[in-house]
LOBAGU-949439 format. One record per residue (C-alpha): residue in one letter; z, y, x. Coordinates in nm, 3 decimals, padded with zeros to 5 digits. Example, Ala and Ser with C-alpha at 12.3 -4.5 7.8 and 13.67 -1.06 7.14 Angstrom:
! residues 2
   residu         z         y         x
        A    00.780   -00.450    01.230
        S    00.714   -00.106    01.367
This chain:
! residues 493
   residu         z         y         x
        M   -02.628   -15.556    17.442
        L   -02.499   -15.252    17.241
        I   -02.194   -15.246    16.965
        K   -02.158   -15.018    16.715
        S   -01.975   -14.732    16.799
        G   -01.865   -14.677    16.429
        I   -01.990   -14.338    16.461
        A   -02.278   -14.313    16.231
        P   -02.468   -14.000    16.377
        L   -02.400   -14.149    16.693
        D   -02.564   -14.498    16.600
        E   -02.842   -14.327    16.452
        R   -02.942   -14.154    16.770
        L   -02.823   -14.412    17.026
        G   -02.834   -14.749    16.842
        G   -02.489   -14.786    16.950
        I   -02.285   -14.841    17.318
        V   -02.204   -15.085    17.569
        A   -01.895   -15.236    17.516
        G   -01.613   -15.255    17.753
        R   -01.698   -14.906    17.927
        P   -01.529   -14.534    17.840
        Y   -01.688   -14.268    17.678
        V   -01.573   -13.914    17.641
        L   -01.568   -13.671    17.324
        S   -01.517   -13.306    17.393
        G   -01.498   -13.046    17.168
        A   -01.255   -12.805    17.035
        P   -01.006   -12.816    16.779
        G   -01.140   -12.887    16.404
        T   -01.502   -13.056    16.530
        G   -01.423   -13.393    16.431
        K   -01.273   -13.540    16.763
        S   -01.008   -13.708    16.557
        I   -01.226   -13.848    16.272
        A   -01.451   -13.978    16.531
        C   -01.194   -14.165    16.717
        L   -01.054   -14.324    16.380
        E   -01.439   -14.437    16.266
        F   -01.450   -14.553    16.641
        L   -01.156   -14.768    16.627
        Y   -01.253   -14.893    16.262
        A   -01.547   -15.024    16.339
        A   -01.357   -15.291    16.586
        L   -01.114   -15.345    16.288
        D   -01.359   -15.426    16.053
        E   -01.477   -15.730    16.293
        G   -01.157   -15.808    16.289
        G   -01.039   -15.716    16.620
        T   -00.706   -15.530    16.712
        V   -00.732   -15.157    16.855
        A   -00.454   -14.912    16.968
        L   -00.439   -14.540    16.944
        L   -00.246   -14.276    17.192
        T   -00.228   -13.985    16.999
        H    00.008   -13.668    16.913
        E    00.009   -13.705    16.561
        D    00.246   -13.906    16.341
        P    00.157   -14.235    16.253
        S    00.198   -14.133    15.861
        D   -00.052   -13.818    15.950
        V   -00.310   -14.077    16.100
        L   -00.308   -14.287    15.775
        A   -00.335   -13.993    15.558
        Q   -00.638   -13.862    15.756
        S   -00.806   -14.242    15.732
        E   -00.752   -14.230    15.371
        Y   -00.933   -13.936    15.314
        L   -01.236   -14.078    15.547
        G   -01.233   -14.403    15.307
        L   -01.086   -14.608    15.637
        H   -00.825   -14.804    15.492
        L   -00.611   -14.887    15.773
        T   -00.266   -14.978    15.625
        A   -00.323   -15.345    15.602
        A   -00.425   -15.345    15.959
        L   -00.116   -15.155    16.064
        A    00.068   -15.393    15.908
        E   -00.098   -15.705    16.067
        E   -00.015   -15.531    16.395
        R   -00.434   -15.501    16.443
        F   -00.421   -15.141    16.460
        I   -00.129   -15.028    16.684
        V   -00.054   -14.641    16.702
        V    00.144   -14.510    17.019
        R    00.282   -14.166    16.992
        Y    00.323   -13.902    17.309
        Q    00.670   -13.793    17.344
        L    00.747   -13.442    17.287
        D    00.819   -13.406    17.635
        F    00.544   -13.607    17.797
        A    00.383   -13.378    18.006
        R    00.662   -13.283    18.169
        K    00.822   -13.629    18.250
        F    00.458   -13.731    18.348
        A    00.417   -13.472    18.595
        R    00.756   -13.568    18.748
        T    00.657   -13.921    18.786
        A    00.614   -14.037    19.171
        D    00.344   -14.275    19.047
        P    00.132   -14.233    18.738
        A    00.055   -14.604    18.704
        A    00.403   -14.645    18.599
        A    00.335   -14.467    18.290
        F    00.048   -14.690    18.204
        D    00.246   -15.045    18.300
        E    00.523   -14.896    17.998
        L    00.216   -14.857    17.763
        T    00.068   -15.193    17.857
        R    00.402   -15.343    17.770
        L    00.434   -15.127    17.453
        L    00.071   -15.257    17.349
        G    00.213   -15.643    17.402
        E   -00.009   -15.893    17.497
        R   -00.283   -15.919    17.187
        P   -00.615   -15.858    17.387
        L   -00.768   -15.524    17.234
        Q   -01.128   -15.454    17.149
        R   -01.101   -15.085    17.146
        I   -00.846   -14.796    17.248
        A   -00.875   -14.426    17.167
        V   -00.665   -14.144    17.343
        D   -00.671   -13.850    17.116
        S   -00.625   -13.626    17.366
        I   -00.596   -13.704    17.718
        S   -00.472   -13.288    17.768
        P   -00.089   -13.393    17.838
        I   -00.259   -13.655    18.110
        V   -00.507   -13.409    18.278
        E   -00.211   -13.098    18.251
        A    00.035   -13.324    18.390
        G   -00.177   -13.378    18.724
        T   -00.220   -13.017    18.818
        A   -00.494   -13.012    19.076
        S   -00.481   -13.404    19.132
        A   -00.694   -13.634    18.988
        S   -00.443   -13.904    19.024
        P   -00.320   -13.950    18.626
        I   -00.707   -13.979    18.494
        T   -00.749   -14.241    18.762
        A   -00.427   -14.392    18.656
        L   -00.535   -14.378    18.330
        L   -00.915   -14.523    18.396
        N   -00.732   -14.843    18.597
        F   -00.546   -14.908    18.318
        L   -00.850   -14.909    18.051
        D   -01.029   -15.142    18.314
        R   -00.728   -15.383    18.320
        S   -00.747   -15.378    17.924
        G   -01.103   -15.480    17.908
        A   -01.162   -15.271    17.589
        T   -01.417   -15.015    17.501
        S   -01.234   -14.729    17.478
        L   -01.295   -14.317    17.362
        L   -01.096   -14.036    17.546
        A   -01.114   -13.716    17.334
        H   -01.057   -13.378    17.521
        P   -01.025   -13.022    17.391
        G   -01.287   -12.870    17.663
        D   -01.643   -12.888    17.722
        L   -01.732   -13.109    18.013
        G   -02.061   -12.965    18.038
        G   -02.151   -12.792    18.339
        R   -01.813   -12.745    18.464
        F   -01.653   -12.890    18.738
        D   -01.273   -12.982    18.675
        R   -01.155   -13.177    19.006
        R   -00.879   -13.347    18.764
        L   -01.174   -13.480    18.574
        E   -01.395   -13.579    18.818
        P   -01.300   -13.970    18.815
        L   -01.384   -13.964    18.425
        T   -01.715   -13.762    18.462
        Q   -01.815   -14.028    18.731
        R   -01.725   -14.345    18.541
        S   -01.786   -14.279    18.217
        A   -02.048   -14.443    18.012
        G   -02.132   -14.161    17.824
        I   -01.999   -13.808    17.755
        F   -02.060   -13.647    17.387
        H   -01.928   -13.297    17.305
        L   -01.876   -13.137    16.922
        S   -01.916   -12.836    16.778
        A   -01.891   -12.636    16.459
        D   -02.065   -12.356    16.313
        R   -01.887   -12.125    16.051
        D   -02.030   -12.310    15.747
        R   -01.852   -12.610    15.908
        R   -02.193   -12.785    16.001
        G   -02.115   -12.966    16.327
        T   -02.348   -13.068    16.611
        L   -02.294   -13.388    16.834
        E   -02.433   -13.308    17.220
        I   -02.504   -13.608    17.419
        Q   -02.408   -13.482    17.789
        K   -02.435   -13.786    17.949
        I   -02.536   -14.132    17.902
        R   -02.594   -14.463    18.118
        F   -02.874   -14.646    17.925
        A   -03.210   -14.531    17.811
        V   -03.229   -14.372    17.493
        S   -03.523   -14.234    17.285
        S   -03.407   -13.898    17.253
        T   -03.111   -13.689    17.376
        A   -03.144   -13.381    17.143
        P   -02.848   -13.223    16.953
        I   -02.753   -13.382    16.652
        S   -02.638   -13.209    16.318
        F   -02.404   -13.372    16.129
        V   -02.137   -13.285    15.855
        I   -01.788   -13.431    15.764
        R   -01.750   -13.592    15.383
        P   -01.450   -13.674    15.215
        G   -01.452   -14.066    15.175
        V   -01.765   -14.114    15.440
        G   -01.681   -13.915    15.755
        L   -01.910   -13.807    15.982
        V   -02.257   -13.816    15.846
        L   -02.617   -13.684    15.965
        A   -02.685   -13.366    15.789
        S   -02.973   -13.321    15.566
        D   -03.115   -12.972    15.462
        N   -03.224   -13.178    15.109
        L   -02.846   -13.197    14.998
        T   -02.798   -13.021    14.687
        R   -02.499   -12.870    14.533
        R   -02.365   -13.021    14.186
        A   -02.461   -12.642    14.085
        D   -02.826   -12.692    14.183
        D   -02.887   -13.025    14.029
        I   -02.657   -13.129    13.720
        P   -02.679   -12.904    13.425
        L   -02.316   -12.791    13.364
        N   -02.269   -12.957    13.065
        A   -02.396   -13.293    13.180
        R   -02.106   -13.320    13.439
        R   -01.877   -13.452    13.246
        K   -02.087   -13.693    13.109
        V   -02.056   -14.045    13.281
        L   -02.237   -14.362    13.238
        M   -02.096   -14.674    13.316
        L   -02.355   -14.986    13.310
        S   -02.197   -15.309    13.272
        E   -02.212   -15.645    13.155
        P   -02.004   -15.702    12.821
        N   -01.608   -15.666    12.926
        S   -01.665   -15.726    13.233
        V   -01.475   -15.354    13.376
        P   -01.103   -15.365    13.377
        A   -00.978   -15.131    13.066
        A   -00.720   -14.976    13.314
        L   -01.045   -14.807    13.472
        L   -01.231   -14.701    13.158
        Q   -00.954   -14.572    13.007
        A   -00.871   -14.343    13.356
        L   -01.211   -14.259    13.346
        R   -01.230   -14.173    12.936
        D   -00.899   -13.930    13.043
        R   -01.142   -13.712    13.236
        F   -01.465   -13.800    13.132
        D   -01.709   -13.840    12.851
        V   -01.753   -14.177    12.929
        A   -02.036   -14.390    12.759
        V   -02.074   -14.772    12.812
        R   -02.386   -14.958    12.809
        A   -02.556   -15.321    12.878
        R   -02.757   -15.276    13.162
        T   -03.097   -15.361    13.037
        E   -03.435   -15.155    13.034
        S   -03.322   -15.045    12.656
        G   -02.962   -14.925    12.813
        F   -03.165   -14.655    13.053
        A   -03.476   -14.574    12.949
        D   -03.349   -14.226    12.870
        L   -03.153   -14.188    13.185
        P   -03.407   -13.972    13.413
        Q   -03.427   -13.713    13.137
        S   -03.017   -13.700    13.012
        A   -02.903   -13.662    13.377
        P   -02.530   -13.758    13.348
        G   -02.271   -13.665    13.603
        A   -02.269   -13.984    13.741
        V   -02.383   -14.333    13.665
        L   -02.155   -14.609    13.763
        L   -02.308   -14.956    13.819
        N   -02.085   -15.258    13.761
        V   -02.230   -15.542    13.997
        S   -02.086   -15.893    14.010
        R   -02.126   -16.095    14.315
        D   -02.443   -16.237    14.179
        S   -02.604   -15.948    14.046
        I   -02.656   -15.768    14.383
        N   -03.045   -15.795    14.391
        D   -03.096   -15.676    14.003
        A   -02.843   -15.406    14.106
        V   -03.054   -15.268    14.400
        S   -03.389   -15.315    14.184
        F   -03.244   -15.094    13.904
        V   -03.136   -14.844    14.150
        R   -03.488   -14.784    14.287
        D   -03.634   -14.803    13.927
        L   -03.407   -14.504    13.832
        R   -03.477   -14.309    14.137
        R   -03.878   -14.354    14.109
        A   -03.847   -14.251    13.746
        G   -03.686   -13.941    13.861
        S   -03.334   -13.926    13.802
        R   -03.079   -13.681    13.987
        S   -02.777   -13.829    13.887
        P   -02.536   -13.950    14.148
        I   -02.528   -14.329    14.161
        A   -02.244   -14.549    14.285
        L   -02.179   -14.940    14.275
        V   -01.870   -15.051    14.138
        T   -01.722   -15.392    14.235
        D   -01.421   -15.571    14.288
        F   -01.518   -15.725    14.591
        T   -01.601   -15.576    14.926
        L   -02.023   -15.579    14.990
        R   -02.160   -15.658    15.277
        S   -02.314   -15.406    15.540
        H   -02.660   -15.539    15.432
        D   -02.609   -15.528    15.074
        R   -02.497   -15.168    15.101
        V   -02.791   -15.077    15.332
        R   -03.012   -15.200    15.042
        A   -02.853   -15.015    14.800
        L   -02.864   -14.671    15.028
        R   -03.201   -14.710    15.072
        A   -03.303   -14.779    14.720
        G   -03.113   -14.449    14.626
        A   -02.750   -14.519    14.595
        D   -02.513   -14.270    14.678
        D   -02.168   -14.441    14.668
        F   -01.950   -14.765    14.661
        L   -01.633   -14.804    14.467
        L   -01.366   -15.068    14.431
        A   -01.268   -15.151    14.088
        L   -00.918   -15.191    14.201
        H   -00.646   -14.880    14.172
        P   -00.740   -14.688    13.859
        E   -00.630   -14.336    14.020
        E   -00.768   -14.424    14.330
        F   -01.081   -14.466    14.135
        L   -01.100   -14.175    13.924
        L   -01.075   -13.948    14.203
        R   -01.347   -14.082    14.378
        V   -01.572   -14.064    14.062
        E   -01.463   -13.682    14.039
        A   -01.548   -13.666    14.406
        L   -01.872   -13.828    14.362
        V   -01.960   -13.600    14.068
        Q   -01.909   -13.315    14.255
        R   -02.069   -13.422    14.588
        G   -02.443   -13.444    14.322
        R   -02.725   -13.619    14.431
        S   -02.950   -13.619    14.783
        T   -03.291   -13.580    14.747
        A   -03.367   -13.785    15.018
        I   -03.678   -13.998    14.984
        V   -03.639   -14.382    14.858
        S   -03.676   -14.612    15.149
        P   -03.839   -14.978    15.147
        D   -03.591   -15.275    15.086
        L   -03.497   -15.468    15.357
        V   -03.694   -15.822    15.363
        F   -03.481   -16.112    15.475
        P   -03.699   -16.428    15.603
        T   -03.684   -16.698    15.402
        L   -03.705   -17.093    15.547
        E   -03.767   -17.373    15.339
        S   -03.650   -17.722    15.464
        V   -03.875   -18.004    15.503
        D   -03.729   -18.193    15.249
        G   -03.709   -17.899    14.999
        T   -03.345   -17.876    14.976
        G   -03.247   -17.569    15.146
        I   -03.072   -17.743    15.393
        L   -03.216   -17.670    15.738
        D   -03.262   -17.899    16.001
        E   -03.046   -17.869    16.342
        T   -03.365   -17.711    16.549
        T   -03.483   -17.505    16.279
        F   -03.133   -17.360    16.210
        R   -03.080   -17.294    16.566
        G   -03.408   -17.151    16.606
        A   -03.371   -16.914    16.280
        V   -03.024   -16.759    16.431
        L   -03.176   -16.735    16.797
        S   -03.457   -16.519    16.641
        Q   -03.247   -16.287    16.469
        L   -03.052   -16.245    16.785
        G   -03.351   -16.176    16.976
        S   -03.492   -15.976    16.738
        D   -03.183   -15.735    16.654
        A   -03.022   -15.539    16.933
        L   -02.705   -15.489    16.688
        A   -02.694   -15.826    16.510
        F   -02.379   -15.897    16.366
        F   -02.322   -16.238    16.171
        T   -02.042   -16.490    16.092
        L   -02.111   -16.871    16.141
        V   -01.888   -17.083    15.950
        Q   -01.830   -17.474    16.051
        L   -01.758   -17.692    15.763
        A   -01.623   -18.085    15.790
        P   -01.462   -18.315    15.537
        A   -01.076   -18.338    15.679
        E   -01.107   -18.714    15.560
        R   -01.404   -18.939    15.552
        G   -01.646   -18.754    15.361
        D   -02.052   -18.712    15.252
        A   -02.147   -18.471    15.478
        E   -02.489   -18.422    15.255
        E   -02.313   -18.347    14.956
        L   -02.113   -18.060    15.132
        A   -02.421   -17.923    15.270
        T   -02.581   -17.931    14.937
        L   -02.287   -17.743    14.752
        A   -02.246   -17.488    15.056
        R   -02.579   -17.429    14.996
        H   -02.499   -17.313    14.612
        Q   -02.233   -17.089    14.748
        I   -02.462   -16.888    14.980
        R   -02.687   -16.601    14.911
        S   -03.035   -16.734    15.101
        D   -03.171   -16.438    14.931
        G   -02.936   -16.185    15.164
        G   -03.051   -16.381    15.467
        D   -02.780   -16.675    15.451
        L   -02.867   -17.012    15.609
        V   -02.716   -17.355    15.581
        G   -02.804   -17.649    15.838
        R   -02.706   -17.983    15.979
        V   -02.585   -17.920    16.317
        D   -02.434   -18.167    16.568
        G   -02.394   -18.427    16.271
        G   -02.193   -18.145    16.030
        V   -02.272   -17.863    15.831
        T   -02.284   -17.464    15.965
        V   -02.337   -17.183    15.778
        Y   -02.491   -16.890    15.872
        L   -02.350   -16.524    15.675
        S   -02.587   -16.269    15.751
        S   -02.414   -15.955    15.831
        A   -02.080   -16.106    15.719
        R   -01.771   -15.971    15.876
        R   -01.465   -16.127    15.877
        K   -01.332   -15.997    15.531
        D   -01.670   -16.145    15.346
        V   -01.587   -16.531    15.507
        D   -01.247   -16.583    15.315
        P   -01.382   -16.529    14.964
        F   -01.689   -16.766    15.074
        V   -01.463   -17.019    15.203
        D   -01.266   -17.050    14.925
        R   -01.556   -17.080    14.685
        V   -01.655   -17.397    14.911
        R   -01.311   -17.545    14.909
        E   -01.256   -17.471    14.528
        A   -01.621   -17.648    14.478
        W   -01.545   -17.914    14.705
        R   -01.200   -18.011    14.528
        S   -01.362   -17.992    14.167
        A   -01.613   -18.242    14.306
        G   -01.309   -18.471    14.373
        H   -01.272   -18.410    14.723
        G   -00.968   -18.360    14.941
        E   -00.901   -18.055    15.215
        L   -01.198   -17.911    15.459
        E   -01.169   -17.860    15.837
        V   -01.285   -17.502    15.887
        S   -01.408   -17.317    16.210
        T   -01.566   -16.975    16.246
        A   -01.719   -16.779    16.499
        A   -01.820   -16.437    16.467
        H   -02.115   -16.227    16.679
        P   -02.085   -16.019    16.881
        S   -01.716   -16.024    16.921
        E   -01.679   -16.438    16.977
        E   -02.027   -16.507    17.128
        A   -01.901   -16.795    17.325
        E   -01.767   -16.972    17.068
        M   -02.084   -16.877    16.823
        Q   -02.315   -17.044    17.121
        V   -02.065   -17.373    17.120
        M   -02.075   -17.397    16.741
        L   -02.452   -17.309    16.718
        G   -02.493   -17.636    16.908
        A   -02.685   -17.410    17.153
        Q   -02.526   -17.601    17.496
        H   -02.736   -17.889    17.378
        A   -03.086   -17.676    17.349
């Protein structure tokens, strides 16, 4: 089964990568190797995993670059889920004098600790390669270390392995599951070449990409327009905030008004009837947890009406992946967290400067709706299990989280199931079922950070109903597939 690499152009072309295998990313300095390594690691962090980076860079520079890309790694670093190990300045000299190259990786193993790692990135392998002179033993020692870790790995190399034989790299080219090469032209448009891949793919044609602040590596599109060709100069300072009354923090509005001419309107038909003609510099759509469907429909209607303004969804919570996908397919350009005013302002300024892609609006995602026999929306065990297994069979990159709920003290499981049913988003693919006599919830496209807010809402509602504590267990797919199968009751199927 494939997992997402986190490198968007690569996932678009290949559908993902095989877990537990090493991959090589080559390219000259400045082509995006370090950015790709961070995106590769962030994909696992986003699922609650632990990752490690071996790098030349100072950790503060790594964090600064990640913030530029919109990858927030500070919390993961504090939680020791993001481990940064820096090469010593004289590493190559000392490593070259080591009688047994494996000893260096034994030391690296001790530095990384005992926590299992989901991903490892080495940016770059040059000090290891150069220390080996004409010998392949340092690379072999590196590969053995990666095998022992069981992690999926990405190894950056400054050269081009395509069509070039290097005895020192021979074990790497033989054992890697994929070799990719990055290059860039004078206009900073990049090309990703798939030089080797060990599973069937629809195409290995070169992929054009660009690097965008707050986004990272994305597919290049000839339809992207600059602000000078898109919105008239006199309109670029105008920002329209569409929101429910008094729902936007005052600090955010003040920060915007210090830099832009801001208008705040209710999100009603009369509130945006003239938007396609007025074309402000940006449209900011404030979204609550319960208004995502309306927001997606609003964006789609705006685009179909001919609006050329960039649109960003503003939330005080993290949108699930499928909600972001739906909004992008409808024509949204960005997602902004309504948290720190200074960061919020900088992201709005970047949005106004980038402008709007003229890409065609795509059809919305459709989630299957399942009705329970009794009309409560709570599925029986067979239907619930069948729905989840059907999703696994139809989506090669399915990811979701199962949440098992049980009263800490004797309580009414039926009442708990009904309460949980009111907290899910059934229109986004969530399900509630009775499995093994308990309550199990399927949170579609939910990552670790999506689960805690849901559990908190259930606990609060359960206590408000006069009950005590809840016992909660979770299992995420695909990282905890064995636990997921147990929780799903699939062993009884």
